mmCIF entry with sequence, helices, sheets and N, C-alpha, C, O atoms, coordinates in Angstrom:
data_MODEL
# 
_entry.id   MODEL 
# 
_entity.id                         1 
_entity.type                       polymer 
_entity.pdbx_number_of_molecules   1 
# 
_entity_poly.entity_id                      1 
_entity_poly.type                           'polypeptide(L)' 
_entity_poly.nstd_linkage                   no 
_entity_poly.nstd_monomer                   no 
_entity_poly.pdbx_seq_one_letter_code       MKTSVPNRENELKGSPPSEVKEYNLSPEELAQIVGKPIPASHTKPFKFRSKSKE 
_entity_poly.pdbx_seq_one_letter_code_can   MKTSVPNRENELKGSPPSEVKEYNLSPEELAQIVGKPIPASHTKPFKFRSKSKE 
_entity_poly.pdbx_strand_id                 A 
# 
loop_
_entity_poly_seq.entity_id 
_entity_poly_seq.num 
_entity_poly_seq.mon_id 
_entity_poly_seq.hetero 
1 1  MET n 
1 2  LYS n 
1 3  THR n 
1 4  SER n 
1 5  VAL n 
1 6  PRO n 
1 7  ASN n 
1 8  ARG n 
1 9  GLU n 
1 10 ASN n 
1 11 GLU n 
1 12 LEU n 
1 13 LYS n 
1 14 GLY n 
1 15 SER n 
1 16 PRO n 
1 17 PRO n 
1 18 SER n 
1 19 GLU n 
1 20 VAL n 
1 21 LYS n 
1 22 GLU n 
1 23 TYR n 
1 24 ASN n 
1 25 LEU n 
1 26 SER n 
1 27 PRO n 
1 28 GLU n 
1 29 GLU n 
1 30 LEU n 
1 31 ALA n 
1 32 GLN n 
1 33 ILE n 
1 34 VAL n 
1 35 GLY n 
1 36 LYS n 
1 37 PRO n 
1 38 ILE n 
1 39 PRO n 
1 40 ALA n 
1 41 SER n 
1 42 HIS n 
1 43 THR n 
1 44 LYS n 
1 45 PRO n 
1 46 PHE n 
1 47 LYS n 
1 48 PHE n 
1 49 ARG n 
1 50 SER n 
1 51 LYS n 
1 52 SER n 
1 53 LYS n 
1 54 GLU n 
# 
_struct_asym.id          A 
_struct_asym.entity_id   1 
# 
loop_
_struct_conf.conf_type_id 
_struct_conf.id 
_struct_conf.pdbx_PDB_helix_id 
_struct_conf.beg_label_comp_id 
_struct_conf.beg_label_asym_id 
_struct_conf.beg_label_seq_id 
_struct_conf.pdbx_beg_PDB_ins_code 
_struct_conf.end_label_comp_id 
_struct_conf.end_label_asym_id 
_struct_conf.end_label_seq_id 
_struct_conf.pdbx_end_PDB_ins_code 
_struct_conf.beg_auth_comp_id 
_struct_conf.beg_auth_asym_id 
_struct_conf.beg_auth_seq_id 
_struct_conf.end_auth_comp_id 
_struct_conf.end_auth_asym_id 
_struct_conf.end_auth_seq_id 
_struct_conf.pdbx_PDB_helix_class 
_struct_conf.details 
_struct_conf.pdbx_PDB_helix_length 
HELX_P HELX_P1 AA1 ARG A 8  ? LYS A 13 ? ARG A 8  LYS A 13 1 ? 6 
HELX_P HELX_P2 AA2 PRO A 27 ? ILE A 33 ? PRO A 27 ILE A 33 1 ? 7 
# 
_struct_conf_type.id          HELX_P 
_struct_conf_type.criteria    ? 
_struct_conf_type.reference   ? 
# 
loop_
_atom_site.group_PDB 
_atom_site.id 
_atom_site.type_symbol 
_atom_site.label_atom_id 
_atom_site.label_alt_id 
_atom_site.label_comp_id 
_atom_site.label_asym_id 
_atom_site.label_entity_id 
_atom_site.label_seq_id 
_atom_site.pdbx_PDB_ins_code 
_atom_site.Cartn_x 
_atom_site.Cartn_y 
_atom_site.Cartn_z 
_atom_site.occupancy 
_atom_site.B_iso_or_equiv 
_atom_site.pdbx_formal_charge 
_atom_site.auth_seq_id 
_atom_site.auth_comp_id 
_atom_site.auth_asym_id 
_atom_site.auth_atom_id 
_atom_site.pdbx_PDB_model_num 
ATOM 1   N N  . MET A 1 1  ? 17.949 -19.065 -25.440 1.00 0.00 ? 1  MET A N  1 
ATOM 2   C CA . MET A 1 1  ? 16.903 -18.906 -24.450 1.00 0.00 ? 1  MET A CA 1 
ATOM 3   C C  . MET A 1 1  ? 15.787 -18.052 -25.055 1.00 0.00 ? 1  MET A C  1 
ATOM 4   O O  . MET A 1 1  ? 16.051 -17.016 -25.666 1.00 0.00 ? 1  MET A O  1 
ATOM 5   N N  . LYS A 1 2  ? 14.574 -18.482 -24.884 1.00 0.00 ? 2  LYS A N  1 
ATOM 6   C CA . LYS A 1 2  ? 13.439 -17.770 -25.449 1.00 0.00 ? 2  LYS A CA 1 
ATOM 7   C C  . LYS A 1 2  ? 12.826 -16.856 -24.392 1.00 0.00 ? 2  LYS A C  1 
ATOM 8   O O  . LYS A 1 2  ? 12.824 -17.169 -23.201 1.00 0.00 ? 2  LYS A O  1 
ATOM 9   N N  . THR A 1 3  ? 12.306 -15.718 -24.853 1.00 0.00 ? 3  THR A N  1 
ATOM 10  C CA . THR A 1 3  ? 11.580 -14.815 -23.956 1.00 0.00 ? 3  THR A CA 1 
ATOM 11  C C  . THR A 1 3  ? 10.168 -14.647 -24.492 1.00 0.00 ? 3  THR A C  1 
ATOM 12  O O  . THR A 1 3  ? 9.949  -14.623 -25.703 1.00 0.00 ? 3  THR A O  1 
ATOM 13  N N  . SER A 1 4  ? 9.227  -14.534 -23.587 1.00 0.00 ? 4  SER A N  1 
ATOM 14  C CA . SER A 1 4  ? 7.840  -14.400 -24.008 1.00 0.00 ? 4  SER A CA 1 
ATOM 15  C C  . SER A 1 4  ? 7.557  -12.953 -24.420 1.00 0.00 ? 4  SER A C  1 
ATOM 16  O O  . SER A 1 4  ? 8.191  -12.016 -23.933 1.00 0.00 ? 4  SER A O  1 
ATOM 17  N N  . VAL A 1 5  ? 6.599  -12.798 -25.319 1.00 0.00 ? 5  VAL A N  1 
ATOM 18  C CA . VAL A 1 5  ? 6.173  -11.484 -25.766 1.00 0.00 ? 5  VAL A CA 1 
ATOM 19  C C  . VAL A 1 5  ? 4.963  -11.100 -24.919 1.00 0.00 ? 5  VAL A C  1 
ATOM 20  O O  . VAL A 1 5  ? 3.999  -11.863 -24.852 1.00 0.00 ? 5  VAL A O  1 
ATOM 21  N N  . PRO A 1 6  ? 4.992  -9.930  -24.270 1.00 0.00 ? 6  PRO A N  1 
ATOM 22  C CA . PRO A 1 6  ? 3.859  -9.536  -23.431 1.00 0.00 ? 6  PRO A CA 1 
ATOM 23  C C  . PRO A 1 6  ? 2.571  -9.385  -24.253 1.00 0.00 ? 6  PRO A C  1 
ATOM 24  O O  . PRO A 1 6  ? 2.593  -8.933  -25.398 1.00 0.00 ? 6  PRO A O  1 
ATOM 25  N N  . ASN A 1 7  ? 1.479  -9.767  -23.648 1.00 0.00 ? 7  ASN A N  1 
ATOM 26  C CA . ASN A 1 7  ? 0.175  -9.644  -24.290 1.00 0.00 ? 7  ASN A CA 1 
ATOM 27  C C  . ASN A 1 7  ? -0.456 -8.347  -23.798 1.00 0.00 ? 7  ASN A C  1 
ATOM 28  O O  . ASN A 1 7  ? -0.704 -8.199  -22.601 1.00 0.00 ? 7  ASN A O  1 
ATOM 29  N N  . ARG A 1 8  ? -0.715 -7.420  -24.692 1.00 0.00 ? 8  ARG A N  1 
ATOM 30  C CA . ARG A 1 8  ? -1.244 -6.105  -24.312 1.00 0.00 ? 8  ARG A CA 1 
ATOM 31  C C  . ARG A 1 8  ? -2.581 -6.222  -23.572 1.00 0.00 ? 8  ARG A C  1 
ATOM 32  O O  . ARG A 1 8  ? -2.831 -5.459  -22.639 1.00 0.00 ? 8  ARG A O  1 
ATOM 33  N N  . GLU A 1 9  ? -3.429 -7.149  -23.966 1.00 0.00 ? 9  GLU A N  1 
ATOM 34  C CA . GLU A 1 9  ? -4.729 -7.316  -23.297 1.00 0.00 ? 9  GLU A CA 1 
ATOM 35  C C  . GLU A 1 9  ? -4.539 -7.662  -21.821 1.00 0.00 ? 9  GLU A C  1 
ATOM 36  O O  . GLU A 1 9  ? -5.242 -7.127  -20.963 1.00 0.00 ? 9  GLU A O  1 
ATOM 37  N N  . ASN A 1 10 ? -3.594 -8.551  -21.522 1.00 0.00 ? 10 ASN A N  1 
ATOM 38  C CA . ASN A 1 10 ? -3.334 -8.908  -20.132 1.00 0.00 ? 10 ASN A CA 1 
ATOM 39  C C  . ASN A 1 10 ? -2.807 -7.722  -19.343 1.00 0.00 ? 10 ASN A C  1 
ATOM 40  O O  . ASN A 1 10 ? -3.146 -7.554  -18.171 1.00 0.00 ? 10 ASN A O  1 
ATOM 41  N N  . GLU A 1 11 ? -1.985 -6.905  -19.972 1.00 0.00 ? 11 GLU A N  1 
ATOM 42  C CA . GLU A 1 11 ? -1.443 -5.741  -19.292 1.00 0.00 ? 11 GLU A CA 1 
ATOM 43  C C  . GLU A 1 11 ? -2.543 -4.729  -18.971 1.00 0.00 ? 11 GLU A C  1 
ATOM 44  O O  . GLU A 1 11 ? -2.523 -4.108  -17.908 1.00 0.00 ? 11 GLU A O  1 
ATOM 45  N N  . LEU A 1 12 ? -3.499 -4.563  -19.881 1.00 0.00 ? 12 LEU A N  1 
ATOM 46  C CA . LEU A 1 12 ? -4.585 -3.610  -19.652 1.00 0.00 ? 12 LEU A CA 1 
ATOM 47  C C  . LEU A 1 12 ? -5.546 -4.088  -18.566 1.00 0.00 ? 12 LEU A C  1 
ATOM 48  O O  . LEU A 1 12 ? -6.137 -3.267  -17.864 1.00 0.00 ? 12 LEU A O  1 
ATOM 49  N N  . LYS A 1 13 ? -5.709 -5.411  -18.418 1.00 0.00 ? 13 LYS A N  1 
ATOM 50  C CA . LYS A 1 13 ? -6.606 -5.970  -17.399 1.00 0.00 ? 13 LYS A CA 1 
ATOM 51  C C  . LYS A 1 13 ? -6.004 -5.866  -16.002 1.00 0.00 ? 13 LYS A C  1 
ATOM 52  O O  . LYS A 1 13 ? -6.739 -5.845  -15.015 1.00 0.00 ? 13 LYS A O  1 
ATOM 53  N N  . GLY A 1 14 ? -4.696 -5.802  -15.906 1.00 0.00 ? 14 GLY A N  1 
ATOM 54  C CA . GLY A 1 14 ? -4.016 -5.810  -14.615 1.00 0.00 ? 14 GLY A CA 1 
ATOM 55  C C  . GLY A 1 14 ? -4.222 -4.515  -13.848 1.00 0.00 ? 14 GLY A C  1 
ATOM 56  O O  . GLY A 1 14 ? -4.718 -3.526  -14.386 1.00 0.00 ? 14 GLY A O  1 
ATOM 57  N N  . SER A 1 15 ? -3.833 -4.542  -12.590 1.00 0.00 ? 15 SER A N  1 
ATOM 58  C CA . SER A 1 15 ? -3.968 -3.352  -11.771 1.00 0.00 ? 15 SER A CA 1 
ATOM 59  C C  . SER A 1 15 ? -2.857 -2.362  -12.108 1.00 0.00 ? 15 SER A C  1 
ATOM 60  O O  . SER A 1 15 ? -1.781 -2.762  -12.551 1.00 0.00 ? 15 SER A O  1 
ATOM 61  N N  . PRO A 1 16 ? -3.115 -1.075  -11.901 1.00 0.00 ? 16 PRO A N  1 
ATOM 62  C CA . PRO A 1 16 ? -2.080 -0.079  -12.194 1.00 0.00 ? 16 PRO A CA 1 
ATOM 63  C C  . PRO A 1 16 ? -0.926 -0.208  -11.198 1.00 0.00 ? 16 PRO A C  1 
ATOM 64  O O  . PRO A 1 16 ? -1.111 -0.743  -10.105 1.00 0.00 ? 16 PRO A O  1 
ATOM 65  N N  . PRO A 1 17 ? 0.239  0.268   -11.558 1.00 0.00 ? 17 PRO A N  1 
ATOM 66  C CA . PRO A 1 17 ? 1.378  0.171   -10.640 1.00 0.00 ? 17 PRO A CA 1 
ATOM 67  C C  . PRO A 1 17 ? 1.127  1.013   -9.389  1.00 0.00 ? 17 PRO A C  1 
ATOM 68  O O  . PRO A 1 17 ? 0.436  2.030   -9.441  1.00 0.00 ? 17 PRO A O  1 
ATOM 69  N N  . SER A 1 18 ? 1.690  0.581   -8.283  1.00 0.00 ? 18 SER A N  1 
ATOM 70  C CA . SER A 1 18 ? 1.507  1.324   -7.036  1.00 0.00 ? 18 SER A CA 1 
ATOM 71  C C  . SER A 1 18 ? 2.454  2.509   -6.992  1.00 0.00 ? 18 SER A C  1 
ATOM 72  O O  . SER A 1 18 ? 3.395  2.599   -7.781  1.00 0.00 ? 18 SER A O  1 
ATOM 73  N N  . GLU A 1 19 ? 2.195  3.414   -6.064  1.00 0.00 ? 19 GLU A N  1 
ATOM 74  C CA . GLU A 1 19 ? 3.018  4.606   -5.921  1.00 0.00 ? 19 GLU A CA 1 
ATOM 75  C C  . GLU A 1 19 ? 4.396  4.238   -5.394  1.00 0.00 ? 19 GLU A C  1 
ATOM 76  O O  . GLU A 1 19 ? 4.556  3.260   -4.663  1.00 0.00 ? 19 GLU A O  1 
ATOM 77  N N  . VAL A 1 20 ? 5.379  5.026   -5.772  1.00 0.00 ? 20 VAL A N  1 
ATOM 78  C CA . VAL A 1 20 ? 6.723  4.862   -5.242  1.00 0.00 ? 20 VAL A CA 1 
ATOM 79  C C  . VAL A 1 20 ? 6.870  5.839   -4.092  1.00 0.00 ? 20 VAL A C  1 
ATOM 80  O O  . VAL A 1 20 ? 6.684  7.044   -4.258  1.00 0.00 ? 20 VAL A O  1 
ATOM 81  N N  . LYS A 1 21 ? 7.205  5.310   -2.926  1.00 0.00 ? 21 LYS A N  1 
ATOM 82  C CA . LYS A 1 21 ? 7.364  6.162   -1.756  1.00 0.00 ? 21 LYS A CA 1 
ATOM 83  C C  . LYS A 1 21 ? 8.846  6.352   -1.491  1.00 0.00 ? 21 LYS A C  1 
ATOM 84  O O  . LYS A 1 21 ? 9.579  5.383   -1.292  1.00 0.00 ? 21 LYS A O  1 
ATOM 85  N N  . GLU A 1 22 ? 9.279  7.590   -1.488  1.00 0.00 ? 22 GLU A N  1 
ATOM 86  C CA . GLU A 1 22 ? 10.678 7.906   -1.221  1.00 0.00 ? 22 GLU A CA 1 
ATOM 87  C C  . GLU A 1 22 ? 10.792 8.519   0.162   1.00 0.00 ? 22 GLU A C  1 
ATOM 88  O O  . GLU A 1 22 ? 9.907  9.249   0.608   1.00 0.00 ? 22 GLU A O  1 
ATOM 89  N N  . TYR A 1 23 ? 11.882 8.217   0.830   1.00 0.00 ? 23 TYR A N  1 
ATOM 90  C CA . TYR A 1 23 ? 12.130 8.832   2.116   1.00 0.00 ? 23 TYR A CA 1 
ATOM 91  C C  . TYR A 1 23 ? 13.625 8.867   2.365   1.00 0.00 ? 23 TYR A C  1 
ATOM 92  O O  . TYR A 1 23 ? 14.385 8.102   1.771   1.00 0.00 ? 23 TYR A O  1 
ATOM 93  N N  . ASN A 1 24 ? 14.034 9.750   3.237   1.00 0.00 ? 24 ASN A N  1 
ATOM 94  C CA . ASN A 1 24 ? 15.441 9.873   3.599   1.00 0.00 ? 24 ASN A CA 1 
ATOM 95  C C  . ASN A 1 24 ? 15.601 9.547   5.075   1.00 0.00 ? 24 ASN A C  1 
ATOM 96  O O  . ASN A 1 24 ? 14.774 9.934   5.901   1.00 0.00 ? 24 ASN A O  1 
ATOM 97  N N  . LEU A 1 25 ? 16.658 8.842   5.392   1.00 0.00 ? 25 LEU A N  1 
ATOM 98  C CA . LEU A 1 25 ? 16.954 8.560   6.788   1.00 0.00 ? 25 LEU A CA 1 
ATOM 99  C C  . LEU A 1 25 ? 17.762 9.709   7.364   1.00 0.00 ? 25 LEU A C  1 
ATOM 100 O O  . LEU A 1 25 ? 18.624 10.288  6.702   1.00 0.00 ? 25 LEU A O  1 
ATOM 101 N N  . SER A 1 26 ? 17.463 10.016  8.599   1.00 0.00 ? 26 SER A N  1 
ATOM 102 C CA . SER A 1 26 ? 18.248 11.040  9.280   1.00 0.00 ? 26 SER A CA 1 
ATOM 103 C C  . SER A 1 26 ? 19.629 10.455  9.577   1.00 0.00 ? 26 SER A C  1 
ATOM 104 O O  . SER A 1 26 ? 19.788 9.234   9.567   1.00 0.00 ? 26 SER A O  1 
ATOM 105 N N  . PRO A 1 27 ? 20.615 11.282  9.836   1.00 0.00 ? 27 PRO A N  1 
ATOM 106 C CA . PRO A 1 27 ? 21.939 10.756  10.167  1.00 0.00 ? 27 PRO A CA 1 
ATOM 107 C C  . PRO A 1 27 ? 21.917 9.803   11.367  1.00 0.00 ? 27 PRO A C  1 
ATOM 108 O O  . PRO A 1 27 ? 22.686 8.843   11.406  1.00 0.00 ? 27 PRO A O  1 
ATOM 109 N N  . GLU A 1 28 ? 21.048 10.059  12.338  1.00 0.00 ? 28 GLU A N  1 
ATOM 110 C CA . GLU A 1 28 ? 20.942 9.187   13.515  1.00 0.00 ? 28 GLU A CA 1 
ATOM 111 C C  . GLU A 1 28 ? 20.382 7.822   13.130  1.00 0.00 ? 28 GLU A C  1 
ATOM 112 O O  . GLU A 1 28 ? 20.890 6.793   13.576  1.00 0.00 ? 28 GLU A O  1 
ATOM 113 N N  . GLU A 1 29 ? 19.324 7.809   12.294  1.00 0.00 ? 29 GLU A N  1 
ATOM 114 C CA . GLU A 1 29 ? 18.735 6.548   11.853  1.00 0.00 ? 29 GLU A CA 1 
ATOM 115 C C  . GLU A 1 29 ? 19.728 5.756   11.004  1.00 0.00 ? 29 GLU A C  1 
ATOM 116 O O  . GLU A 1 29 ? 19.816 4.534   11.131  1.00 0.00 ? 29 GLU A O  1 
ATOM 117 N N  . LEU A 1 30 ? 20.464 6.433   10.151  1.00 0.00 ? 30 LEU A N  1 
ATOM 118 C CA . LEU A 1 30 ? 21.443 5.781   9.304   1.00 0.00 ? 30 LEU A CA 1 
ATOM 119 C C  . LEU A 1 30 ? 22.573 5.175   10.134  1.00 0.00 ? 30 LEU A C  1 
ATOM 120 O O  . LEU A 1 30 ? 23.044 4.077   9.836   1.00 0.00 ? 30 LEU A O  1 
ATOM 121 N N  . ALA A 1 31 ? 23.003 5.879   11.160  1.00 0.00 ? 31 ALA A N  1 
ATOM 122 C CA . ALA A 1 31 ? 24.079 5.384   12.025  1.00 0.00 ? 31 ALA A CA 1 
ATOM 123 C C  . ALA A 1 31 ? 23.648 4.124   12.773  1.00 0.00 ? 31 ALA A C  1 
ATOM 124 O O  . ALA A 1 31 ? 24.487 3.282   13.094  1.00 0.00 ? 31 ALA A O  1 
ATOM 125 N N  . GLN A 1 32 ? 22.359 3.985   13.052  1.00 0.00 ? 32 GLN A N  1 
ATOM 126 C CA . GLN A 1 32 ? 21.856 2.822   13.777  1.00 0.00 ? 32 GLN A CA 1 
ATOM 127 C C  . GLN A 1 32 ? 21.923 1.544   12.945  1.00 0.00 ? 32 GLN A C  1 
ATOM 128 O O  . GLN A 1 32 ? 22.072 0.459   13.506  1.00 0.00 ? 32 GLN A O  1 
ATOM 129 N N  . ILE A 1 33 ? 21.816 1.646   11.621  1.00 0.00 ? 33 ILE A N  1 
ATOM 130 C CA . ILE A 1 33 ? 21.750 0.440   10.804  1.00 0.00 ? 33 ILE A CA 1 
ATOM 131 C C  . ILE A 1 33 ? 23.036 0.119   10.051  1.00 0.00 ? 33 ILE A C  1 
ATOM 132 O O  . ILE A 1 33 ? 23.233 -1.028  9.650   1.00 0.00 ? 33 ILE A O  1 
ATOM 133 N N  . VAL A 1 34 ? 23.905 1.084   9.851   1.00 0.00 ? 34 VAL A N  1 
ATOM 134 C CA . VAL A 1 34 ? 25.138 0.844   9.096   1.00 0.00 ? 34 VAL A CA 1 
ATOM 135 C C  . VAL A 1 34 ? 26.071 -0.060  9.887   1.00 0.00 ? 34 VAL A C  1 
ATOM 136 O O  . VAL A 1 34 ? 26.337 0.187   11.064  1.00 0.00 ? 34 VAL A O  1 
ATOM 137 N N  . GLY A 1 35 ? 26.565 -1.106  9.239   1.00 0.00 ? 35 GLY A N  1 
ATOM 138 C CA . GLY A 1 35 ? 27.529 -2.005  9.849   1.00 0.00 ? 35 GLY A CA 1 
ATOM 139 C C  . GLY A 1 35 ? 26.954 -3.060  10.773  1.00 0.00 ? 35 GLY A C  1 
ATOM 140 O O  . GLY A 1 35 ? 27.705 -3.839  11.362  1.00 0.00 ? 35 GLY A O  1 
ATOM 141 N N  . LYS A 1 36 ? 25.641 -3.102  10.913  1.00 0.00 ? 36 LYS A N  1 
ATOM 142 C CA . LYS A 1 36 ? 25.012 -4.109  11.782  1.00 0.00 ? 36 LYS A CA 1 
ATOM 143 C C  . LYS A 1 36 ? 24.658 -5.339  10.949  1.00 0.00 ? 36 LYS A C  1 
ATOM 144 O O  . LYS A 1 36 ? 24.417 -5.216  9.748   1.00 0.00 ? 36 LYS A O  1 
ATOM 145 N N  . PRO A 1 37 ? 24.621 -6.530  11.568  1.00 0.00 ? 37 PRO A N  1 
ATOM 146 C CA . PRO A 1 37 ? 24.225 -7.724  10.808  1.00 0.00 ? 37 PRO A CA 1 
ATOM 147 C C  . PRO A 1 37 ? 22.739 -7.687  10.453  1.00 0.00 ? 37 PRO A C  1 
ATOM 148 O O  . PRO A 1 37 ? 21.944 -7.003  11.098  1.00 0.00 ? 37 PRO A O  1 
ATOM 149 N N  . ILE A 1 38 ? 22.390 -8.434  9.421   1.00 0.00 ? 38 ILE A N  1 
ATOM 150 C CA . ILE A 1 38 ? 20.995 -8.509  8.989   1.00 0.00 ? 38 ILE A CA 1 
ATOM 151 C C  . ILE A 1 38 ? 20.210 -9.310  10.031  1.00 0.00 ? 38 ILE A C  1 
ATOM 152 O O  . ILE A 1 38 ? 20.622 -10.415 10.383  1.00 0.00 ? 38 ILE A O  1 
ATOM 153 N N  . PRO A 1 39 ? 19.090 -8.778  10.531  1.00 0.00 ? 39 PRO A N  1 
ATOM 154 C CA . PRO A 1 39 ? 18.324 -9.501  11.547  1.00 0.00 ? 39 PRO A CA 1 
ATOM 155 C C  . PRO A 1 39 ? 17.736 -10.808 11.012  1.00 0.00 ? 39 PRO A C  1 
ATOM 156 O O  . PRO A 1 39 ? 17.480 -10.940 9.815   1.00 0.00 ? 39 PRO A O  1 
ATOM 157 N N  . ALA A 1 40 ? 17.529 -11.758 11.900  1.00 0.00 ? 40 ALA A N  1 
ATOM 158 C CA . ALA A 1 40 ? 16.989 -13.063 11.511  1.00 0.00 ? 40 ALA A CA 1 
ATOM 159 C C  . ALA A 1 40 ? 15.559 -12.941 10.988  1.00 0.00 ? 40 ALA A C  1 
ATOM 160 O O  . ALA A 1 40 ? 15.109 -13.799 10.229  1.00 0.00 ? 40 ALA A O  1 
ATOM 161 N N  . SER A 1 41 ? 14.847 -11.903 11.377  1.00 0.00 ? 41 SER A N  1 
ATOM 162 C CA . SER A 1 41 ? 13.466 -11.722 10.936  1.00 0.00 ? 41 SER A CA 1 
ATOM 163 C C  . SER A 1 41 ? 13.379 -11.244 9.492   1.00 0.00 ? 41 SER A C  1 
ATOM 164 O O  . SER A 1 41 ? 12.295 -11.218 8.909   1.00 0.00 ? 41 SER A O  1 
ATOM 165 N N  . HIS A 1 42 ? 14.523 -10.865 8.910   1.00 0.00 ? 42 HIS A N  1 
ATOM 166 C CA . HIS A 1 42 ? 14.539 -10.385 7.519   1.00 0.00 ? 42 HIS A CA 1 
ATOM 167 C C  . HIS A 1 42 ? 14.235 -11.543 6.572   1.00 0.00 ? 42 HIS A C  1 
ATOM 168 O O  . HIS A 1 42 ? 14.809 -12.625 6.699   1.00 0.00 ? 42 HIS A O  1 
ATOM 169 N N  . THR A 1 43 ? 13.326 -11.308 5.621   1.00 0.00 ? 43 THR A N  1 
ATOM 170 C CA . THR A 1 43 ? 13.006 -12.333 4.629   1.00 0.00 ? 43 THR A CA 1 
ATOM 171 C C  . THR A 1 43 ? 13.641 -11.953 3.300   1.00 0.00 ? 43 THR A C  1 
ATOM 172 O O  . THR A 1 43 ? 13.722 -10.773 2.957   1.00 0.00 ? 43 THR A O  1 
ATOM 173 N N  . LYS A 1 44 ? 14.085 -12.945 2.561   1.00 0.00 ? 44 LYS A N  1 
ATOM 174 C CA . LYS A 1 44 ? 14.695 -12.699 1.265   1.00 0.00 ? 44 LYS A CA 1 
ATOM 175 C C  . LYS A 1 44 ? 13.607 -12.298 0.272   1.00 0.00 ? 44 LYS A C  1 
ATOM 176 O O  . LYS A 1 44 ? 12.453 -12.698 0.419   1.00 0.00 ? 44 LYS A O  1 
ATOM 177 N N  . PRO A 1 45 ? 13.973 -11.505 -0.741  1.00 0.00 ? 45 PRO A N  1 
ATOM 178 C CA . PRO A 1 45 ? 12.986 -11.143 -1.763  1.00 0.00 ? 45 PRO A CA 1 
ATOM 179 C C  . PRO A 1 45 ? 12.465 -12.377 -2.484  1.00 0.00 ? 45 PRO A C  1 
ATOM 180 O O  . PRO A 1 45 ? 13.151 -13.396 -2.558  1.00 0.00 ? 45 PRO A O  1 
ATOM 181 N N  . PHE A 1 46 ? 11.271 -12.285 -3.007  1.00 0.00 ? 46 PHE A N  1 
ATOM 182 C CA . PHE A 1 46 ? 10.656 -13.381 -3.743  1.00 0.00 ? 46 PHE A CA 1 
ATOM 183 C C  . PHE A 1 46 ? 11.506 -13.675 -4.962  1.00 0.00 ? 46 PHE A C  1 
ATOM 184 O O  . PHE A 1 46 ? 11.925 -12.753 -5.662  1.00 0.00 ? 46 PHE A O  1 
ATOM 185 N N  . LYS A 1 47 ? 11.766 -14.941 -5.227  1.00 0.00 ? 47 LYS A N  1 
ATOM 186 C CA . LYS A 1 47 ? 12.598 -15.311 -6.361  1.00 0.00 ? 47 LYS A CA 1 
ATOM 187 C C  . LYS A 1 47 ? 11.789 -16.198 -7.315  1.00 0.00 ? 47 LYS A C  1 
ATOM 188 O O  . LYS A 1 47 ? 11.160 -17.165 -6.886  1.00 0.00 ? 47 LYS A O  1 
ATOM 189 N N  . PHE A 1 48 ? 11.808 -15.868 -8.587  1.00 0.00 ? 48 PHE A N  1 
ATOM 190 C CA . PHE A 1 48 ? 11.108 -16.640 -9.592  1.00 0.00 ? 48 PHE A CA 1 
ATOM 191 C C  . PHE A 1 48 ? 11.980 -17.819 -10.014 1.00 0.00 ? 48 PHE A C  1 
ATOM 192 O O  . PHE A 1 48 ? 13.191 -17.678 -10.187 1.00 0.00 ? 48 PHE A O  1 
ATOM 193 N N  . ARG A 1 49 ? 11.363 -18.959 -10.174 1.00 0.00 ? 49 ARG A N  1 
ATOM 194 C CA . ARG A 1 49 ? 12.086 -20.114 -10.683 1.00 0.00 ? 49 ARG A CA 1 
ATOM 195 C C  . ARG A 1 49 ? 11.957 -20.132 -12.199 1.00 0.00 ? 49 ARG A C  1 
ATOM 196 O O  . ARG A 1 49 ? 10.855 -19.998 -12.732 1.00 0.00 ? 49 ARG A O  1 
ATOM 197 N N  . SER A 1 50 ? 13.048 -20.292 -12.878 1.00 0.00 ? 50 SER A N  1 
ATOM 198 C CA . SER A 1 50 ? 12.979 -20.335 -14.345 1.00 0.00 ? 50 SER A CA 1 
ATOM 199 C C  . SER A 1 50 ? 12.674 -21.755 -14.790 1.00 0.00 ? 50 SER A C  1 
ATOM 200 O O  . SER A 1 50 ? 13.008 -22.726 -14.111 1.00 0.00 ? 50 SER A O  1 
ATOM 201 N N  . LYS A 1 51 ? 12.035 -21.851 -15.940 1.00 0.00 ? 51 LYS A N  1 
ATOM 202 C CA . LYS A 1 51 ? 11.660 -23.157 -16.483 1.00 0.00 ? 51 LYS A CA 1 
ATOM 203 C C  . LYS A 1 51 ? 12.619 -23.579 -17.589 1.00 0.00 ? 51 LYS A C  1 
ATOM 204 O O  . LYS A 1 51 ? 12.358 -24.539 -18.314 1.00 0.00 ? 51 LYS A O  1 
ATOM 205 N N  . SER A 1 52 ? 13.721 -22.863 -17.715 1.00 0.00 ? 52 SER A N  1 
ATOM 206 C CA . SER A 1 52 ? 14.646 -23.173 -18.797 1.00 0.00 ? 52 SER A CA 1 
ATOM 207 C C  . SER A 1 52 ? 15.423 -24.453 -18.490 1.00 0.00 ? 52 SER A C  1 
ATOM 208 O O  . SER A 1 52 ? 15.710 -24.768 -17.335 1.00 0.00 ? 52 SER A O  1 
ATOM 209 N N  . LYS A 1 53 ? 15.750 -25.174 -19.550 1.00 0.00 ? 53 LYS A N  1 
ATOM 210 C CA . LYS A 1 53 ? 16.545 -26.385 -19.417 1.00 0.00 ? 53 LYS A CA 1 
ATOM 211 C C  . LYS A 1 53 ? 18.003 -26.009 -19.579 1.00 0.00 ? 53 LYS A C  1 
ATOM 212 O O  . LYS A 1 53 ? 18.371 -25.351 -20.552 1.00 0.00 ? 53 LYS A O  1 
ATOM 213 N N  . GLU A 1 54 ? 18.821 -26.412 -18.653 1.00 0.00 ? 54 GLU A N  1 
ATOM 214 C CA . GLU A 1 54 ? 20.248 -26.061 -18.733 1.00 0.00 ? 54 GLU A CA 1 
ATOM 215 C C  . GLU A 1 54 ? 21.082 -27.243 -19.149 1.00 0.00 ? 54 GLU A C  1 
ATOM 216 O O  . GLU A 1 54 ? 22.301 -27.128 -19.266 1.00 0.00 ? 54 GLU A O  1 
# 
């Protein structure tokens, strides 16, 4: 399987990475979500399709 080599020029033209926001859930908030099913409104993360031939 081949991997592409990043082009430095493209990386410099791109936007800078966004900030990472950290937060902690209170024990009450954590108790509300632990063990509950995933809501139907939840969307799956974006998935890239590979172009490799299998």
